[in-house]
Biopython code that builds the backbone (N, CA, C, O; Angstrom):
import numpy as np
from Bio.PDB.StructureBuilder import StructureBuilder

atoms = [
    (1, "MET", "N", (109.886, 95.956, 79.867)),
    (1, "MET", "CA", (108.702, 94.895, 78.770)),
    (1, "MET", "C", (108.708, 93.369, 79.307)),
    (1, "MET", "O", (109.709, 92.665, 79.443)),
    (2, "ALA", "N", (107.683, 93.099, 79.516)),
    (2, "ALA", "CA", (107.439, 91.415, 80.301)),
    (2, "ALA", "C", (107.930, 90.463, 79.545)),
    (2, "ALA", "O", (107.631, 90.502, 78.352)),
    (3, "THR", "N", (108.767, 89.413, 80.017)),
    (3, "THR", "CA", (108.851, 88.138, 79.408)),
    (3, "THR", "C", (107.608, 87.135, 79.227)),
    (3, "THR", "O", (106.550, 87.271, 79.842)),
    (4, "THR", "N", (107.828, 86.277, 78.453)),
    (4, "THR", "CA", (106.959, 85.457, 78.209)),
    (4, "THR", "C", (106.842, 84.587, 79.727)),
    (4, "THR", "O", (105.798, 84.243, 80.282)),
    (5, "GLU", "N", (108.036, 84.393, 80.121)),
    (5, "GLU", "CA", (108.078, 83.613, 81.263)),
    (5, "GLU", "C", (107.059, 84.381, 82.572)),
    (5, "GLU", "O", (106.285, 83.854, 83.371)),
    (6, "GLN", "N", (107.359, 85.490, 82.420)),
    (6, "GLN", "CA", (106.672, 86.393, 83.653)),
    (6, "GLN", "C", (105.114, 86.298, 83.146)),
    (6, "GLN", "O", (104.230, 86.215, 84.000)),
    (7, "ILE", "N", (104.862, 86.308, 82.079)),
    (7, "ILE", "CA", (103.253, 86.219, 81.850)),
    (7, "ILE", "C", (103.025, 84.804, 81.955)),
    (7, "ILE", "O", (102.253, 84.659, 82.903)),
    (8, "GLU", "N", (103.215, 84.069, 81.625)),
    (8, "GLU", "CA", (103.026, 82.609, 81.829)),
    (8, "GLU", "C", (102.782, 82.056, 83.373)),
    (8, "GLU", "O", (101.910, 81.268, 83.739)),
    (9, "SER", "N", (103.864, 82.734, 84.217)),
    (9, "SER", "CA", (103.958, 82.409, 85.519)),
    (9, "SER", "C", (102.750, 83.133, 86.169)),
    (9, "SER", "O", (102.177, 82.556, 87.094)),
    (10, "ALA", "N", (102.262, 84.510, 85.707)),
    (10, "ALA", "CA", (101.198, 85.421, 86.318)),
    (10, "ALA", "C", (100.054, 84.441, 85.992)),
    (10, "ALA", "O", (99.398, 84.081, 86.969)),
    (11, "GLN", "N", (99.737, 83.998, 84.920)),
    (11, "GLN", "CA", (98.776, 83.108, 84.362)),
    (11, "GLN", "C", (98.452, 81.784, 85.200)),
    (11, "GLN", "O", (97.328, 81.314, 85.378)),
    (12, "ARG", "N", (99.623, 81.297, 85.662)),
    (12, "ARG", "CA", (99.395, 80.034, 86.571)),
    (12, "ARG", "C", (99.101, 80.569, 87.902)),
    (12, "ARG", "O", (98.144, 80.074, 88.497)),
    (13, "LYS", "N", (99.695, 81.392, 88.395)),
    (13, "LYS", "CA", (99.071, 81.939, 89.832)),
    (13, "LYS", "C", (97.974, 82.304, 89.891)),
    (13, "LYS", "O", (97.449, 82.293, 91.004)),
    (14, "LEU", "N", (97.119, 82.815, 88.616)),
    (14, "LEU", "CA", (96.083, 83.272, 88.590)),
    (14, "LEU", "C", (94.809, 82.221, 88.711)),
    (14, "LEU", "O", (93.759, 82.277, 89.351)),
    (15, "GLU", "N", (95.404, 81.180, 87.758)),
    (15, "GLU", "CA", (94.628, 80.016, 87.972)),
    (15, "GLU", "C", (94.381, 79.212, 89.244)),
    (15, "GLU", "O", (93.320, 78.694, 89.592)),
    (16, "ARG", "N", (95.500, 79.205, 89.845)),
    (16, "ARG", "CA", (95.864, 78.597, 91.411)),
    (16, "ARG", "C", (94.732, 79.402, 92.469)),
    (16, "ARG", "O", (93.831, 78.922, 93.158)),
    (17, "ALA", "N", (95.128, 80.648, 92.307)),
    (17, "ALA", "CA", (94.134, 81.586, 93.160)),
    (17, "ALA", "C", (92.977, 81.288, 92.697)),
    (17, "ALA", "O", (92.241, 80.941, 93.621)),
    (18, "ARG", "N", (92.417, 81.260, 91.584)),
    (18, "ARG", "CA", (90.679, 81.121, 91.347)),
    (18, "ARG", "C", (90.381, 79.721, 91.722)),
    (18, "ARG", "O", (89.225, 79.549, 92.110)),
    (19, "ALA", "N", (91.041, 78.823, 91.702)),
    (19, "ALA", "CA", (90.775, 77.348, 92.080)),
    (19, "ALA", "C", (90.738, 77.498, 93.573)),
    (19, "ALA", "O", (89.881, 76.850, 94.174)),
    (20, "GLU", "N", (91.527, 78.242, 94.223)),
    (20, "GLU", "CA", (91.498, 78.297, 95.766)),
    (20, "GLU", "C", (90.461, 79.208, 96.212)),
    (20, "GLU", "O", (90.031, 79.235, 97.365)),
    (21, "ARG", "N", (90.048, 80.003, 95.200)),
    (21, "ARG", "CA", (88.843, 80.797, 95.833)),
    (21, "ARG", "C", (87.634, 80.042, 95.563)),
    (21, "ARG", "O", (86.732, 79.969, 96.398)),
    (22, "ASP", "N", (87.575, 79.426, 94.323)),
    (22, "ASP", "CA", (86.396, 78.843, 94.391)),
    (22, "ASP", "C", (86.123, 77.617, 95.358)),
    (22, "ASP", "O", (84.957, 77.280, 95.559)),
    (23, "SER", "N", (87.129, 76.970, 95.937)),
    (23, "SER", "CA", (87.004, 75.813, 96.691)),
    (23, "SER", "C", (86.489, 76.517, 98.074)),
    (23, "SER", "O", (85.916, 75.802, 98.895)),
    (24, "TRP", "N", (86.678, 77.869, 98.339)),
    (24, "TRP", "CA", (86.042, 78.202, 99.614)),
    (24, "TRP", "C", (84.554, 78.709, 99.378)),
    (24, "TRP", "O", (83.836, 78.920, 100.356)),
    (25, "LYS", "N", (84.144, 78.882, 98.238)),
    (25, "LYS", "CA", (82.911, 79.296, 98.021)),
    (25, "LYS", "C", (81.680, 78.436, 98.823)),
    (25, "LYS", "O", (81.530, 77.226, 98.653)),
    (26, "GLY", "N", (80.957, 79.124, 99.583)),
    (26, "GLY", "CA", (79.737, 78.274, 100.128)),
    (26, "GLY", "C", (80.323, 77.621, 101.552)),
    (26, "GLY", "O", (79.514, 77.144, 102.347)),
    (27, "SER", "N", (81.756, 77.612, 101.850)),
    (27, "SER", "CA", (81.837, 76.951, 103.143)),
    (27, "SER", "C", (82.523, 78.229, 104.177)),
    (27, "SER", "O", (82.315, 78.242, 105.390)),
    (28, "ASN", "N", (83.389, 79.306, 103.444)),
    (28, "ASN", "CA", (83.799, 80.101, 104.458)),
    (28, "ASN", "C", (83.835, 81.501, 103.595)),
    (28, "ASN", "O", (84.521, 81.766, 102.608)),
    (29, "ARG", "N", (82.798, 82.371, 104.344)),
    (29, "ARG", "CA", (82.945, 83.509, 103.433)),
    (29, "ARG", "C", (83.985, 84.495, 103.870)),
    (29, "ARG", "O", (84.156, 85.417, 103.072)),
    (30, "HIS", "N", (84.583, 84.510, 104.752)),
    (30, "HIS", "CA", (85.977, 85.276, 104.908)),
    (30, "HIS", "C", (86.905, 84.721, 103.785)),
    (30, "HIS", "O", (87.182, 85.344, 102.760)),
    (31, "ASN", "N", (87.318, 83.568, 104.080)),
    (31, "ASN", "CA", (88.512, 83.074, 103.109)),
    (31, "ASN", "C", (88.058, 83.177, 101.955)),
    (31, "ASN", "O", (89.018, 83.251, 101.189)),
    (32, "TYR", "N", (86.820, 83.235, 101.246)),
    (32, "TYR", "CA", (86.455, 83.226, 99.922)),
    (32, "TYR", "C", (86.650, 84.965, 99.596)),
    (32, "TYR", "O", (87.272, 85.270, 98.579)),
    (33, "GLU", "N", (86.232, 85.802, 100.277)),
    (33, "GLU", "CA", (86.426, 86.970, 99.931)),
    (33, "GLU", "C", (88.056, 87.418, 100.104)),
    (33, "GLU", "O", (88.475, 88.321, 99.379)),
    (34, "MET", "N", (88.844, 86.852, 100.952)),
    (34, "MET", "CA", (90.053, 87.129, 100.948)),
    (34, "MET", "C", (90.688, 86.412, 99.615)),
    (34, "MET", "O", (91.440, 87.105, 98.929)),
    (35, "ALA", "N", (90.489, 85.380, 99.306)),
    (35, "ALA", "CA", (90.830, 85.062, 98.105)),
    (35, "ALA", "C", (90.521, 85.465, 96.967)),
    (35, "ALA", "O", (91.252, 85.167, 96.023)),
    (36, "SER", "N", (89.278, 86.301, 96.755)),
    (36, "SER", "CA", (88.695, 86.904, 95.717)),
    (36, "SER", "C", (89.242, 88.266, 95.526)),
    (36, "SER", "O", (88.976, 88.933, 94.526)),
    (37, "HIS", "N", (90.113, 88.738, 96.621)),
    (37, "HIS", "CA", (91.030, 90.077, 96.793)),
    (37, "HIS", "C", (92.118, 89.535, 96.044)),
    (37, "HIS", "O", (92.291, 90.088, 94.957)),
    (38, "LEU", "N", (92.811, 88.709, 96.296)),
    (38, "LEU", "CA", (94.029, 88.259, 95.707)),
    (38, "LEU", "C", (93.903, 87.836, 94.201)),
    (38, "LEU", "O", (94.844, 87.887, 93.408)),
    (39, "VAL", "N", (92.571, 87.392, 93.880)),
    (39, "VAL", "CA", (92.389, 86.927, 92.510)),
    (39, "VAL", "C", (92.502, 88.178, 91.511)),
    (39, "VAL", "O", (93.036, 88.246, 90.404)),
    (40, "ALA", "N", (91.725, 89.285, 92.375)),
    (40, "ALA", "CA", (91.635, 90.518, 91.544)),
    (40, "ALA", "C", (92.881, 91.200, 91.548)),
    (40, "ALA", "O", (93.027, 91.863, 90.521)),
    (41, "ALA", "N", (93.948, 91.276, 92.443)),
    (41, "ALA", "CA", (95.268, 91.705, 92.380)),
    (41, "ALA", "C", (95.992, 90.921, 91.396)),
    (41, "ALA", "O", (96.904, 91.477, 90.783)),
    (42, "LEU", "N", (95.739, 89.817, 91.182)),
    (42, "LEU", "CA", (96.408, 88.940, 90.119)),
    (42, "LEU", "C", (95.962, 89.201, 88.842)),
    (42, "LEU", "O", (96.787, 89.148, 87.930)),
    (43, "GLU", "N", (94.795, 89.476, 88.601)),
    (43, "GLU", "CA", (94.158, 89.635, 87.537)),
    (43, "GLU", "C", (94.361, 91.104, 87.152)),
    (43, "GLU", "O", (93.920, 91.418, 86.047)),
    (44, "LYS", "N", (94.956, 92.056, 87.882)),
    (44, "LYS", "CA", (95.686, 93.337, 87.422)),
    (44, "LYS", "C", (97.165, 93.258, 87.138)),
    (44, "LYS", "O", (97.660, 93.877, 86.195)),
    (45, "GLU", "N", (97.904, 92.462, 87.991)),
    (45, "GLU", "CA", (99.053, 92.173, 87.780)),
    (45, "GLU", "C", (99.235, 91.665, 86.049)),
    (45, "GLU", "O", (99.990, 92.242, 85.267)),
    (46, "LEU", "N", (98.489, 90.645, 85.742)),
    (46, "LEU", "CA", (98.576, 90.075, 84.713)),
    (46, "LEU", "C", (98.028, 91.178, 83.384)),
    (46, "LEU", "O", (98.467, 91.034, 82.243)),
    (47, "ALA", "N", (97.290, 91.977, 83.647)),
    (47, "ALA", "CA", (96.670, 92.915, 82.665)),
    (47, "ALA", "C", (97.911, 93.909, 82.597)),
    (47, "ALA", "O", (98.111, 94.373, 81.475)),
    (48, "ARG", "N", (98.675, 94.265, 83.484)),
    (48, "ARG", "CA", (99.962, 95.115, 83.272)),
    (48, "ARG", "C", (100.835, 94.453, 82.637)),
    (48, "ARG", "O", (101.328, 94.954, 81.626)),
    (49, "LEU", "N", (101.186, 93.323, 83.027)),
    (49, "LEU", "CA", (102.057, 92.546, 81.987)),
    (49, "LEU", "C", (101.851, 92.333, 80.778)),
    (49, "LEU", "O", (102.744, 92.259, 79.933)),
    (50, "LEU", "N", (100.479, 92.197, 80.538)),
    (50, "LEU", "CA", (100.193, 91.960, 79.110)),
    (50, "LEU", "C", (100.124, 93.451, 78.239)),
    (50, "LEU", "O", (100.288, 93.498, 77.020)),
    (51, "SER", "N", (99.906, 94.413, 78.925)),
    (51, "SER", "CA", (100.003, 95.754, 78.267)),
    (51, "SER", "C", (101.534, 95.930, 78.050)),
    (51, "SER", "O", (101.996, 96.239, 76.952)),
    (52, "GLU", "N", (102.133, 95.761, 78.924)),
    (52, "GLU", "CA", (103.818, 95.877, 78.717)),
    (52, "GLU", "C", (104.050, 94.957, 77.317)),
    (52, "GLU", "O", (104.733, 95.370, 76.380)),
    (53, "ASP", "N", (103.666, 94.214, 77.323)),
    (53, "ASP", "CA", (104.227, 93.142, 76.111)),
    (53, "ASP", "C", (103.614, 93.623, 74.933)),
    (53, "ASP", "O", (104.088, 93.197, 73.879)),
    (54, "GLY", "N", (102.729, 94.360, 74.875)),
    (54, "GLY", "CA", (102.021, 94.835, 73.849)),
    (54, "GLY", "C", (100.800, 93.911, 73.327)),
    (54, "GLY", "O", (100.386, 93.976, 72.170)),
    (55, "HIS", "N", (100.282, 93.065, 74.285)),
    (55, "HIS", "CA", (99.085, 91.943, 73.803)),
    (55, "HIS", "C", (97.858, 92.733, 73.974)),
    (55, "HIS", "O", (96.762, 92.236, 73.714)),
]
sb = StructureBuilder()
sb.init_structure("model")
sb.init_model(0)
sb.init_chain("A")
sb.init_seg("    ")
for serial, (resi, resn, name, xyz) in enumerate(atoms, 1):
    if name == "N":
        sb.init_residue(resn, " ", resi, " ")
    sb.init_atom(name, np.array(xyz, "f"), 0.0, 1.0, " ", f" {name:<3s}", serial, name[0])
structure = sb.get_structure()
């Protein structure tokens, strides 16, 4: 079962990763793509935590 702290931590990481991804948009395609992969992985992790917690 996921704790509130784990969920909040995952949300913060996802927000930071999205901001970093967006900062690369239009300037460096490779870095943007790598950051997009990280965002996708963090979204999956957050979804897993939320499903464990029953949200």
